[in-house]
VMD Tcl script that draws the C-alpha trace (Angstrom):
set ca {
  {0.00 0.00 0.00}
  {2.91 2.34 0.72}
  {6.57 2.33 1.70}
  {5.82 2.21 5.42}
  {3.56 -0.83 5.18}
  {6.19 -2.64 3.08}
  {9.00 -1.92 5.57}
  {6.78 -2.76 8.53}
  {5.95 -6.11 6.92}
  {9.69 -6.81 6.57}
  {10.21 -5.73 10.18}
  {7.43 -8.08 11.21}
  {9.31 -10.84 9.39}
  {12.47 -10.26 11.45}
  {10.55 -10.41 14.74}
  {8.58 -13.50 13.79}
  {11.64 -15.29 12.36}
  {13.31 -14.79 15.73}
  {10.22 -15.92 17.61}
  {9.64 -18.98 15.40}
  {13.22 -20.25 15.74}
  {13.13 -19.71 19.50}
  {9.74 -21.43 19.64}
  {11.03 -24.45 17.68}
  {14.08 -24.94 19.87}
  {13.75 -23.18 23.23}
  {11.75 -25.84 25.06}
  {14.10 -28.57 23.83}
  {17.17 -26.55 24.88}
  {15.55 -25.74 28.22}
  {14.91 -29.43 28.88}
  {18.57 -30.21 28.09}
  {19.93 -27.46 30.34}
  {17.58 -28.11 33.27}
  {14.62 -30.50 33.58}
  {11.45 -31.16 31.53}
  {9.32 -29.37 34.13}
  {11.32 -26.15 33.60}
  {11.64 -26.51 29.83}
  {9.28 -23.66 28.95}
  {10.61 -21.17 31.53}
  {12.78 -19.37 28.91}
  {9.76 -18.97 26.65}
  {7.67 -17.77 29.58}
  {10.29 -15.13 30.38}
  {10.23 -14.08 26.74}
  {6.49 -13.45 26.94}
  {6.94 -11.80 30.34}
  {9.43 -9.45 28.66}
  {6.86 -8.64 26.00}
  {4.20 -7.96 28.62}
  {6.35 -5.75 30.86}
  {7.87 -3.72 28.02}
  {4.68 -2.97 26.09}
  {3.64 0.07 28.11}
  {7.16 1.59 28.38}
  {7.54 1.12 24.62}
  {4.29 2.99 24.01}
  {5.38 5.88 26.22}
  {8.79 6.02 24.54}
  {7.11 6.16 21.13}
  {4.97 9.07 22.28}
  {8.09 10.93 23.36}
  {10.73 9.96 20.78}
  {8.71 8.63 17.85}
  {8.15 5.12 16.55}
  {11.19 4.87 14.27}
  {13.76 5.35 17.06}
  {11.98 2.86 19.33}
  {11.70 0.29 16.53}
  {15.43 0.69 15.87}
  {16.35 0.34 19.56}
  {14.06 -2.67 20.01}
  {15.83 -4.52 17.19}
  {19.23 -3.82 18.78}
  {17.99 -5.18 22.10}
  {16.78 -8.27 20.24}
  {20.25 -8.79 18.78}
  {21.76 -8.57 22.28}
  {19.15 -11.02 23.56}
  {19.85 -13.76 21.02}
  {23.61 -13.24 21.54}
  {23.09 -13.85 25.28}
  {20.99 -16.93 24.50}
  {23.82 -18.30 22.34}
  {26.31 -17.62 25.13}
  {24.09 -19.29 27.72}
  {23.68 -22.33 25.50}
  {27.44 -22.54 24.82}
  {28.34 -22.23 28.50}
  {25.58 -24.56 29.68}
  {23.97 -21.81 31.78}
  {20.22 -22.29 32.02}
  {19.91 -19.03 33.99}
  {21.59 -16.97 31.23}
  {19.63 -18.73 28.50}
  {16.37 -18.05 30.34}
  {17.28 -14.41 31.10}
  {18.03 -13.88 27.41}
  {14.40 -14.70 26.76}
  {13.43 -11.47 28.53}
  {15.56 -9.37 26.14}
  {14.14 -11.22 23.13}
  {10.73 -10.44 24.59}
  {11.55 -6.72 24.63}
  {12.16 -6.98 20.87}
  {8.84 -8.77 20.56}
  {7.11 -6.02 22.55}
  {8.28 -3.36 20.12}
  {7.19 -5.61 17.25}
  {3.62 -5.61 18.55}
  {3.34 -1.97 17.47}
  {4.19 -2.58 13.81}
  {0.55 -3.33 12.99}
  {-0.67 -0.21 14.80}
  {1.92 1.92 13.03}
  {0.66 0.54 9.72}
  {-2.93 1.36 10.65}
  {-1.97 4.95 11.47}
  {-0.09 5.43 8.20}
  {-3.15 4.91 5.96}
  {-6.67 6.32 5.72}
  {-9.26 4.92 8.20}
  {-11.09 2.81 5.63}
  {-7.85 0.97 4.78}
  {-6.78 0.15 8.34}
  {-7.84 -3.51 8.29}
  {-6.02 -4.02 4.99}
  {-2.84 -2.32 6.26}
  {-2.88 -4.41 9.45}
  {-3.31 -7.67 7.55}
  {-0.65 -6.79 4.95}
  {1.83 -5.96 7.70}
  {1.25 -9.38 9.20}
  {2.15 -11.01 5.86}
  {5.75 -10.47 6.92}
  {5.14 -13.50 9.09}
  {5.13 -15.59 5.91}
  {8.83 -14.91 5.41}
  {9.38 -15.81 9.04}
  {7.36 -19.01 8.68}
  {9.86 -20.18 6.07}
  {13.04 -18.63 7.48}
  {12.69 -19.45 11.19}
  {12.17 -23.23 11.13}
  {14.49 -23.52 8.10}
  {17.27 -21.79 10.04}
  {16.60 -24.09 12.97}
  {16.85 -27.21 10.82}
  {19.86 -26.15 8.74}
  {21.94 -24.67 11.58}
  {20.98 -27.01 14.43}
  {24.13 -29.14 14.19}
  {26.53 -26.75 12.47}
  {28.29 -25.98 15.75}
  {28.42 -27.67 19.14}
  {26.21 -27.73 21.14}
  {23.00 -28.20 19.17}
  {21.23 -24.92 18.24}
  {24.27 -22.78 19.09}
  {24.69 -21.76 15.44}
  {20.93 -21.19 15.20}
  {20.99 -18.50 17.85}
  {24.10 -16.92 16.37}
  {22.30 -16.60 13.02}
  {19.47 -14.71 14.71}
  {21.83 -11.85 15.57}
  {21.93 -10.94 11.86}
  {18.14 -11.29 11.58}
  {17.56 -8.84 14.43}
  {20.05 -6.36 12.96}
  {18.09 -6.46 9.70}
  {15.10 -5.24 11.72}
  {17.15 -2.24 12.85}
  {18.06 -1.51 9.23}
  {14.42 -1.58 8.12}
  {13.49 0.80 10.94}
  {15.92 3.40 9.60}
  {13.93 3.62 6.35}
  {10.55 4.29 8.00}
  {8.82 7.67 7.70}
  {5.92 7.41 10.12}
  {3.44 10.01 11.37}
  {3.95 11.04 15.01}
  {2.00 9.22 17.69}
  {-1.15 11.17 18.49}
  {-1.18 12.78 21.94}
  {-4.09 13.93 24.00}
  {-4.79 17.62 23.45}
  {-4.50 19.76 26.60}
  {-7.97 21.25 26.09}
  {-9.59 17.80 26.06}
  {-10.43 16.11 29.33}
  {-8.53 12.85 29.77}
  {-11.07 10.06 30.07}
  {-10.74 7.54 32.90}
  {-10.24 3.85 32.22}
  {-13.73 3.20 33.60}
  {-15.24 5.50 31.00}
  {-13.13 4.04 28.17}
  {-14.07 0.48 29.15}
  {-17.80 1.19 28.89}
  {-17.56 0.71 25.14}
  {-18.83 -2.84 24.37}
  {-16.66 -3.01 21.23}
  {-13.58 -2.55 23.41}
  {-14.65 -5.33 25.78}
  {-15.20 -7.79 22.92}
  {-11.92 -6.78 21.21}
  {-9.82 -7.25 24.36}
  {-11.50 -10.53 25.37}
  {-11.07 -12.04 21.90}
  {-7.48 -10.83 21.63}
  {-6.45 -12.16 25.05}
  {-8.15 -15.56 24.83}
  {-7.39 -16.16 21.16}
  {-3.69 -15.42 21.48}
  {-3.26 -17.24 24.80}
  {-4.99 -20.41 23.59}
  {-3.03 -20.43 20.34}
  {0.27 -19.97 22.17}
  {-0.52 -22.60 24.81}
  {-1.08 -25.28 22.17}
  {1.76 -24.07 19.94}
  {4.27 -24.04 22.83}
  {3.25 -27.51 24.01}
  {3.39 -29.01 20.53}
  {7.19 -29.69 20.37}
  {7.04 -31.46 23.73}
  {3.88 -33.39 22.80}
  {5.48 -34.48 19.53}
  {8.57 -35.67 21.38}
  {6.33 -37.71 23.68}
  {4.84 -39.24 20.52}
  {8.38 -40.21 19.37}
  {8.46 -37.75 16.45}
  {11.83 -36.23 15.56}
  {12.90 -32.57 15.49}
  {12.71 -32.27 11.69}
  {9.04 -33.24 11.87}
  {8.48 -30.82 14.74}
  {10.10 -27.96 12.83}
  {7.94 -28.81 9.81}
  {4.75 -28.69 11.89}
  {5.73 -25.31 13.38}
  {6.56 -24.04 9.89}
  {3.13 -25.03 8.54}
  {1.53 -23.47 11.60}
  {3.30 -20.16 11.05}
  {2.38 -20.18 7.36}
  {-1.24 -20.73 8.37}
  {-0.99 -17.87 10.88}
  {0.13 -15.30 8.32}
  {-0.86 -16.47 4.82}
  {-4.52 -15.50 5.35}
  {-3.35 -11.91 5.97}
  {-3.40 -11.40 2.19}
  {-7.20 -11.57 2.27}
  {-8.32 -11.18 5.91}
  {-8.54 -7.39 5.60}
  {-10.61 -7.62 2.40}
  {-12.83 -10.25 4.03}
  {-13.44 -7.95 7.00}
  {-14.38 -5.12 4.63}
  {-16.83 -7.44 2.88}
  {-18.64 -9.26 5.72}
  {-17.65 -7.34 8.88}
  {-15.26 -7.75 11.79}
  {-17.40 -9.87 14.13}
  {-18.33 -12.55 11.55}
  {-14.62 -12.97 10.65}
  {-13.73 -13.30 14.34}
  {-16.51 -15.86 14.82}
  {-15.14 -17.85 11.89}
  {-11.73 -17.76 13.58}
  {-13.23 -19.28 16.73}
  {-14.89 -22.06 14.75}
  {-11.55 -22.89 13.08}
  {-9.94 -23.06 16.53}
  {-12.59 -25.54 17.63}
  {-11.95 -27.59 14.48}
  {-8.23 -27.62 15.36}
  {-8.99 -28.89 18.84}
  {-11.29 -31.59 17.43}
  {-8.50 -32.84 15.15}
  {-6.04 -32.95 18.05}
  {-8.49 -35.00 20.10}
  {-8.60 -37.64 17.35}
  {-4.98 -38.73 17.85}
  {-1.33 -37.80 18.24}
  {0.20 -38.93 14.95}
  {2.05 -36.54 12.64}
  {-1.03 -35.80 10.43}
  {-3.04 -34.83 13.53}
  {-0.38 -32.33 14.61}
  {-0.06 -30.94 11.07}
  {-3.79 -30.46 10.45}
  {-4.48 -29.25 13.98}
  {-1.77 -26.60 13.94}
  {-2.75 -25.36 10.47}
  {-6.37 -24.87 11.55}
  {-5.15 -23.22 14.76}
  {-3.00 -20.79 12.77}
  {-5.78 -19.68 10.40}
  {-8.19 -19.32 13.31}
  {-5.68 -17.17 15.19}
  {-5.23 -14.91 12.15}
  {-8.94 -14.20 11.83}
  {-9.26 -13.52 15.56}
  {-6.10 -11.42 15.82}
  {-6.66 -9.21 12.79}
  {-10.32 -8.86 13.69}
  {-9.63 -7.98 17.33}
  {-6.94 -5.47 16.29}
  {-9.31 -3.80 13.81}
  {-12.11 -3.71 16.38}
  {-9.76 -2.19 18.95}
  {-8.74 0.54 16.49}
  {-12.42 1.51 16.18}
  {-13.00 1.43 19.92}
  {-11.00 4.42 21.15}
  {-10.22 8.02 20.32}
  {-7.07 8.67 18.33}
  {-5.37 10.44 21.23}
  {-6.14 7.45 23.51}
  {-4.89 4.83 21.06}
  {-1.36 4.44 22.48}
  {-2.65 3.89 26.03}
  {-5.39 1.49 24.98}
  {-3.12 -0.49 22.65}
  {-0.50 -0.85 25.38}
  {-2.98 -2.08 27.97}
  {-4.62 -4.45 25.45}
  {-1.33 -6.07 24.48}
  {-0.17 -6.17 28.11}
  {-3.27 -8.21 28.98}
  {-2.69 -10.43 25.95}
  {0.86 -11.28 26.96}
  {-0.02 -11.62 30.62}
  {-2.24 -14.51 29.50}
  {0.38 -15.79 27.08}
  {3.22 -15.69 29.62}
  {1.14 -17.40 32.30}
  {-0.01 -20.25 30.08}
  {3.45 -20.68 28.55}
  {4.94 -21.02 32.03}
  {2.33 -23.64 32.88}
  {2.22 -25.46 29.53}
  {4.94 -28.06 30.19}
  {3.50 -28.78 33.63}
  {-0.02 -29.04 32.20}
  {1.21 -31.41 29.50}
  {2.91 -33.61 32.12}
  {-0.09 -33.72 34.47}
  {-3.12 -33.42 32.18}
  {-1.92 -34.75 28.88}
  {-2.22 -33.35 25.35}
  {-5.90 -34.11 24.82}
  {-7.08 -32.66 28.14}
  {-5.10 -29.50 27.39}
  {-7.02 -29.21 24.14}
  {-10.35 -29.65 25.91}
  {-9.49 -26.81 28.32}
  {-8.57 -24.60 25.36}
  {-11.90 -25.40 23.72}
  {-13.84 -24.17 26.76}
  {-12.03 -20.82 26.55}
  {-12.87 -20.44 22.85}
  {-16.55 -21.14 23.61}
  {-16.48 -18.14 25.97}
  {-15.26 -15.90 23.14}
  {-17.95 -17.28 20.82}
  {-20.54 -16.29 23.41}
  {-19.23 -12.71 23.48}
  {-19.19 -12.48 19.67}
  {-22.73 -13.85 19.35}
  {-23.83 -11.33 21.98}
  {-22.28 -8.57 19.90}
  {-23.83 -9.81 16.66}
  {-27.39 -10.27 17.84}
  {-28.01 -7.87 20.74}
  {-27.29 -4.60 18.87}
  {-25.28 -3.06 21.68}
  {-24.50 0.66 21.19}
  {-21.23 1.15 19.33}
  {-20.96 -2.42 18.09}
  {-23.39 -2.43 15.14}
  {-20.82 -1.11 12.64}
  {-18.38 -3.91 13.45}
  {-20.99 -6.57 12.74}
  {-21.50 -5.41 9.15}
}
mol new
graphics top color blue
foreach p $ca { graphics top sphere $p radius 0.5 }
foreach p [lrange $ca 0 end-1] q [lrange $ca 1 end] { graphics top cylinder $p $q radius 0.2 }
display resetview
């Protein structure tokens, strides 16, 4: 659509390539450096880093502009993966886990790429800009797991070369940030009264957007994070695991080419409802068995369902607040999302050990049913401020 959207899509690719490689390998590395029960702690700290850095990143963007913060976030990401490589090489689980927090800071900054894209186009093209920015994840879906497979055994120990390669990926993100020419973040005008959070939260569109974003992302990440461990329990090798994650990431971002157009055609809430139904279909497939085809089909359906929910919830959120409130609302929304993600990631290995893969999927299904209830309420009760989103 324009230069900014193109560069933001490439920036999105660098963040997601980093995340996908870490996702493919971190739990396995964590289990080697510590114990299976602590395997997902580094990933949990990564999501904790995202959660804790979201609001500071938003404030820094208000003060210094998005481009500088995007550049700095990429540099922090490069430092984070370098520390992860050092922790892996030295056998230090503590350093490897702490590196996850720095990688999370990079991820936190990356959460604002889609909002920056929405602000760089006219209002009627926001959904399209958001979805096109997320297409950068397609590059990551190929590059991340491919890097993990090809570099896993290049150097000792396993995955050491993989994390070294991510330093260059993160630095590419810094380079893309230099080329951005973004509008300044809108600030509240002094003559306007600053609305309280209670008043902002009275908007039913905002409630539905936040609920769908939090539950949809947390459920997707819970199942995605547990998948490498579940596949290992099913005696599937790492190449198969990397392939499943790769197909999942492709499914997460490939629909972005048409999700924005679909929203413009049938409305935000119907697209989000379709995303929920695809999530339920994914869970149904996973309940049928734990062979490779079950993991492949389940994770593909999960990825497409996440895309519809995520793009829809982001678009609904953009319609739910005043322009001068957007930075605050976006920061709080994503903080809540990654609070859920970090919590479930921390618990995922323990849940898999105690409950099993199929029971985990059943619990995820109950959460998705709650979101479906909220979306149906929005579609059929004609709440003030939500009618536009249902068309």
